[in-house]
C-alpha positions as CSV (number, residue, x, y, z in Angstrom):
1,M,51.7,-98.2,29.1
2,P,51.1,-97.5,25.4
3,S,53.7,-98.3,22.7
4,R,55.8,-95.5,21.3
5,P,53.8,-95.3,18.0
6,L,50.6,-95.2,20.0
7,S,52.1,-92.6,22.3
8,H,52.9,-90.4,19.2
9,L,49.3,-90.9,18.0
10,Y,47.9,-89.8,21.4
11,C,50.0,-86.6,21.4
12,F,49.0,-85.8,17.8
13,L,45.3,-86.3,18.5
14,A,45.6,-84.1,21.6
15,I,47.2,-81.3,19.6
16,L,44.6,-81.8,16.8
17,F,41.8,-81.4,19.4
18,W,43.5,-78.4,21.0
19,S,43.8,-76.9,17.5
20,T,40.0,-76.7,17.4
21,I,39.5,-74.6,20.6
22,E,39.3,-71.4,18.7
23,L,37.3,-72.9,15.9
24,G,34.7,-74.4,18.2
25,S,34.5,-71.1,20.2
26,K,34.0,-69.1,17.0
27,A,31.3,-71.5,15.8
28,L,29.2,-70.7,18.9
29,G,29.0,-67.1,17.7
30,T,28.6,-63.9,19.7
31,G,25.4,-65.3,21.3
32,V,27.4,-67.1,24.0
33,S,29.4,-64.9,26.4
34,P,33.1,-65.7,26.8
35,Y,32.6,-65.8,30.5
36,T,29.9,-68.4,30.2
37,L,31.8,-70.5,27.7
38,T,35.0,-70.5,29.8
39,A,33.2,-71.5,33.0
40,W,31.3,-74.4,31.5
41,R,34.2,-75.6,29.5
42,F,36.5,-76.0,32.5
43,L,33.8,-77.3,34.8
44,I,33.1,-80.2,32.2
45,G,36.8,-80.7,31.5
46,G,37.7,-80.8,35.2
47,L,35.0,-83.4,35.9
48,V,36.2,-85.6,33.0
49,I,39.8,-85.6,34.4
50,L,38.8,-86.0,38.0
51,P,38.3,-89.8,38.2
52,F,41.8,-90.3,36.7
53,A,43.2,-87.7,39.1
54,L,41.6,-89.5,42.1
55,K,43.0,-92.8,40.9
56,G,46.4,-91.4,40.7
57,L,46.1,-89.8,44.1
58,R,45.2,-93.2,45.7
59,A,48.2,-94.8,44.1
60,S,50.6,-92.0,45.0
61,P,53.0,-92.3,48.0
62,R,52.9,-88.5,48.4
63,A,50.3,-87.0,50.7
64,L,48.2,-84.1,49.3
65,K,48.6,-81.3,51.7
66,P,46.0,-78.5,52.2
67,R,48.6,-76.0,51.1
68,D,49.1,-77.8,47.8
69,L,45.3,-77.8,47.2
70,G,45.2,-74.1,47.9
71,Q,48.0,-73.4,45.5
72,M,46.3,-75.5,42.8
73,A,43.1,-73.6,43.4
74,L,44.8,-70.2,43.1
75,L,46.6,-71.2,40.0
76,G,43.3,-72.4,38.6
77,V,42.0,-68.9,39.0
78,L,45.0,-67.6,37.1
79,N,44.5,-70.2,34.3
80,V,40.7,-70.2,34.0
81,C,39.6,-66.8,35.2
82,V,42.4,-64.9,33.5
83,S,44.4,-66.8,30.8
84,M,41.6,-68.9,29.3
85,L,39.0,-66.2,29.6
86,F,41.5,-63.9,27.7
87,L,41.6,-66.7,25.0
88,Q,37.8,-66.7,24.6
89,M,37.7,-62.9,24.5
90,S,40.3,-62.9,21.8
91,V,38.3,-65.3,19.7
92,Y,35.1,-63.5,20.5
93,Y,36.4,-60.1,19.3
94,G,38.6,-61.2,16.4
95,K,40.0,-64.0,14.2
96,A,40.2,-67.6,15.4
97,S,43.4,-68.0,13.3
98,V,45.3,-65.1,14.7
99,S,44.1,-65.8,18.3
100,A,45.4,-69.4,17.9
101,V,48.8,-68.3,16.8
102,L,49.2,-65.7,19.5
103,V,48.1,-68.2,22.2
104,S,50.4,-70.9,20.8
105,S,53.3,-68.5,21.3
106,N,53.2,-69.0,25.1
107,P,56.5,-71.0,25.2
108,L,58.1,-67.7,24.6
109,F,56.8,-66.4,27.9
110,V,57.4,-69.7,29.6
111,S,61.1,-69.2,28.9
112,V,61.0,-65.6,30.2
113,F,59.2,-66.5,33.4
114,A,61.4,-69.5,33.9
115,L,64.4,-67.2,33.7
116,L,62.8,-64.7,36.1
117,I,61.2,-67.0,38.7
118,L,63.0,-70.3,38.5
119,R,66.4,-68.8,37.6
120,E,66.7,-71.2,34.6
121,K,69.6,-70.1,32.4
122,L,69.1,-69.5,28.7
123,S,72.0,-69.8,26.2
124,L,72.6,-67.2,23.6
125,P,71.3,-69.5,20.8
126,Q,68.1,-70.0,22.8
127,L,67.7,-66.3,23.3
128,A,68.1,-65.9,19.5
129,G,65.4,-68.4,18.9
130,L,63.0,-66.6,21.2
131,A,63.9,-63.3,19.6
132,L,63.0,-64.8,16.2
133,A,59.6,-65.9,17.6
134,L,59.0,-62.5,19.0
135,G,59.8,-61.0,15.6
136,G,57.3,-63.4,14.1
137,I,54.6,-62.2,16.4
138,A,55.3,-58.6,15.3
139,L,55.1,-59.7,11.7
140,L,51.8,-61.4,12.3
141,I,50.3,-58.2,13.8
142,L,51.8,-55.9,11.1
143,G,50.5,-58.2,8.4
144,E,46.9,-58.0,9.5
145,G,44.9,-56.5,6.7
146,D,41.4,-56.7,8.2
147,F,41.7,-53.9,10.9
148,G,38.4,-52.0,10.8
149,S,36.6,-54.8,9.0
150,A,32.9,-55.0,10.0
151,R,33.2,-58.8,10.1
152,Y,35.1,-58.7,13.4
153,L,34.0,-56.9,16.5
154,D,37.4,-55.4,17.4
155,L,40.6,-56.9,16.0
156,P,43.1,-54.7,18.0
157,L,41.4,-55.7,21.2
158,S,41.4,-59.3,20.1
159,I,45.1,-59.2,19.5
160,G,45.6,-57.6,23.0
161,F,43.6,-60.4,24.6
162,G,45.5,-63.0,22.7
163,L,48.9,-61.6,23.8
164,G,47.5,-61.4,27.4
165,C,46.5,-65.1,27.2
166,S,49.9,-66.2,26.0
167,L,51.7,-64.2,28.7
168,T,49.5,-65.4,31.6
169,F,49.5,-69.0,30.4
170,G,53.3,-68.9,30.3
171,L,53.2,-67.7,33.9
172,Y,50.7,-70.4,34.9
173,T,52.9,-73.1,33.3
174,V,56.0,-72.0,35.3
175,L,54.2,-71.7,38.6
176,T,52.6,-75.1,38.3
177,K,55.9,-76.9,37.6
178,R,56.5,-77.9,41.2
179,L,53.0,-79.1,41.8
180,I,53.0,-81.2,38.6
181,Q,56.4,-82.7,39.6
182,T,55.0,-83.6,43.0
183,H,51.4,-84.6,42.3
184,G,51.2,-85.2,38.6
185,N,49.4,-83.5,35.7
186,T,46.0,-85.0,36.1
187,L,45.4,-84.0,39.7
188,T,47.0,-80.6,39.4
189,N,44.9,-79.8,36.3
190,S,41.7,-81.3,37.5
191,V,41.8,-79.3,40.8
192,S,42.8,-76.1,39.1
193,F,40.1,-76.5,36.4
194,L,37.3,-77.1,38.9
195,A,38.5,-74.3,41.3
196,G,38.9,-71.8,38.4
197,A,35.5,-72.7,37.0
198,A,33.8,-72.4,40.4
199,V,35.3,-68.9,40.9
200,L,34.3,-67.8,37.5
201,F,30.7,-69.0,38.0
202,L,30.7,-67.0,41.3
203,Y,32.1,-63.9,39.5
204,N,29.5,-64.3,36.7
205,A,26.7,-64.4,39.3
206,L,28.0,-61.4,41.2
207,A,28.8,-59.3,38.1
208,A,25.4,-60.2,36.5
209,K,27.2,-62.1,33.7
210,P,25.1,-64.9,32.1
211,L,25.5,-68.3,33.9
212,L,23.6,-70.2,31.2
213,F,23.6,-70.1,27.4
214,S,20.8,-70.6,24.9
215,L,20.4,-74.3,24.6
216,S,20.2,-75.9,21.2
217,W,21.6,-79.1,19.6
218,K,24.4,-77.0,18.1
219,S,25.3,-75.0,21.3
220,A,25.1,-78.1,23.5
221,G,27.2,-80.2,21.2
222,I,29.9,-77.6,20.8
223,M,30.0,-76.9,24.5
224,L,30.2,-80.6,25.3
225,Y,33.0,-81.0,22.7
226,L,35.0,-78.1,24.1
227,G,34.6,-79.3,27.7
228,A,34.7,-83.1,27.5
229,V,37.0,-83.6,24.5
230,V,39.2,-80.5,24.2
231,S,39.5,-79.8,28.0
232,G,39.2,-83.4,29.2
233,L,40.0,-86.2,26.7
234,A,42.8,-84.2,25.0
235,Y,44.6,-83.7,28.3
236,L,44.4,-87.3,29.2
237,L,45.7,-88.4,25.8
238,F,48.6,-86.0,26.0
239,F,49.6,-87.1,29.5
240,E,49.3,-90.7,28.5
241,G,51.5,-90.2,25.5
242,M,54.0,-88.2,27.5
243,K,54.5,-91.1,29.9
244,R,56.2,-93.1,27.2
245,L,57.8,-90.3,25.1
246,G,59.0,-88.0,27.9
247,A,58.1,-84.3,28.3
248,A,60.6,-82.9,25.9
249,P,59.6,-85.0,22.8
250,A,55.9,-84.8,23.6
251,S,56.1,-81.0,23.9
252,M,57.4,-80.7,20.3
253,Y,53.9,-81.5,19.2
254,F,52.7,-78.2,20.5
255,F,54.5,-76.5,17.6
256,L,52.0,-78.0,15.2
257,K,49.1,-76.1,16.7
258,P,49.7,-72.6,15.1
259,G,49.7,-74.1,11.6
260,L,46.9,-76.6,12.2
261,A,44.6,-74.1,13.9
262,S,45.1,-71.4,11.2
263,L,44.5,-73.9,8.4
264,L,41.2,-75.1,10.0
265,A,40.1,-71.5,10.5
266,V,40.8,-70.6,6.9
267,L,39.2,-73.8,5.5
268,I,36.1,-74.0,7.8
269,L,35.5,-70.4,8.9
270,G,36.6,-68.8,5.7
271,E,39.1,-66.5,7.5
272,T,41.9,-65.0,5.5
273,L,45.6,-64.7,6.3
274,A,47.9,-62.3,4.4
275,P,51.1,-63.8,2.9
276,L,53.1,-61.9,5.5
277,Q,51.1,-63.6,8.2
278,A,51.6,-67.0,6.8
279,A,55.4,-66.3,6.8
280,A,55.0,-65.0,10.3
281,I,53.6,-68.3,11.5
282,L,56.5,-70.1,10.0
283,V,59.0,-67.7,11.7
284,I,57.2,-68.1,15.1
285,V,57.2,-71.9,14.9
286,T,60.8,-72.0,13.7
287,G,61.9,-69.7,16.5
288,L,60.1,-71.6,19.3
289,T,61.2,-75.0,17.9
290,L,64.8,-73.9,17.7
291,S,64.7,-72.5,21.2
292,R,63.2,-75.8,22.5
293,V,65.7,-78.0,20.5
294,L,68.7,-76.0,21.6
295,K,67.5,-76.1,25.2
296,R,67.1,-79.8,25.1
297,G,70.5,-80.3,23.5
298,R,72.2,-78.0,26.0
299,S,70.6,-79.8,29.0
300,A,72.1,-83.1,27.9
301,L,75.6,-81.7,28.2
302,P,77.5,-82.3,31.4
303,G,77.7,-79.4,33.9
């Protein structure tokens, strides 16, 4: 078990790696299909996590039932073939910075689906924090000044895919809650990653989408990084850090991603964010953080 300072470092490194998803995807350019990128990314990531998942399975007193495996596989289709494919489509058509902020807003939809599906109650202050985050998303979109720019393929479509990713990943997070509590993060994610990748490869073959990508040192290096590091190592680091810190404190690191990812996109890709969009990011992070803090504080009260 890592020490608490080391656990904080693990969580920070995981978020730092996750903040480069959009950056790495954009660096591949339009020559690599989002369908191809997503399939390979999660095949590699699932294989990296698999040995740790199997180790945990052997040590677990709970038997893995075929029904649970089937649910993990189905949820993998939702995650990989829908949510993460939407993420790559969002980056492909638009700005990495805006896509990153929209995708990072998924806790908003986690709360909504937890209310609708799990019947979790939200207090009035929590609802106010979520409304603030929703207002920040509106500001982010309204502040976009590059609509129609020839630099991006289709910014409105990119924003639509980004919102779709955030919504569907929120649903995935809520639906996997029972499986993660029963079988752990590594097993649930490894099975869902591999199953989702397999289905996406099959879809690509049937729909005449490219299964392979043009191989070069750059494309191979970025793909390996996105698969092994971002979708493999980062998950392992975060889960290891969370063991010591607990889920609630560890999850607070997620709110660093919108700022980190946007900053990297501006510095490395040369993207621009309007002042209103910079303010919107602050509003979104504030709203989501307040909602999370208020939820944690309320849950500690008796009754």
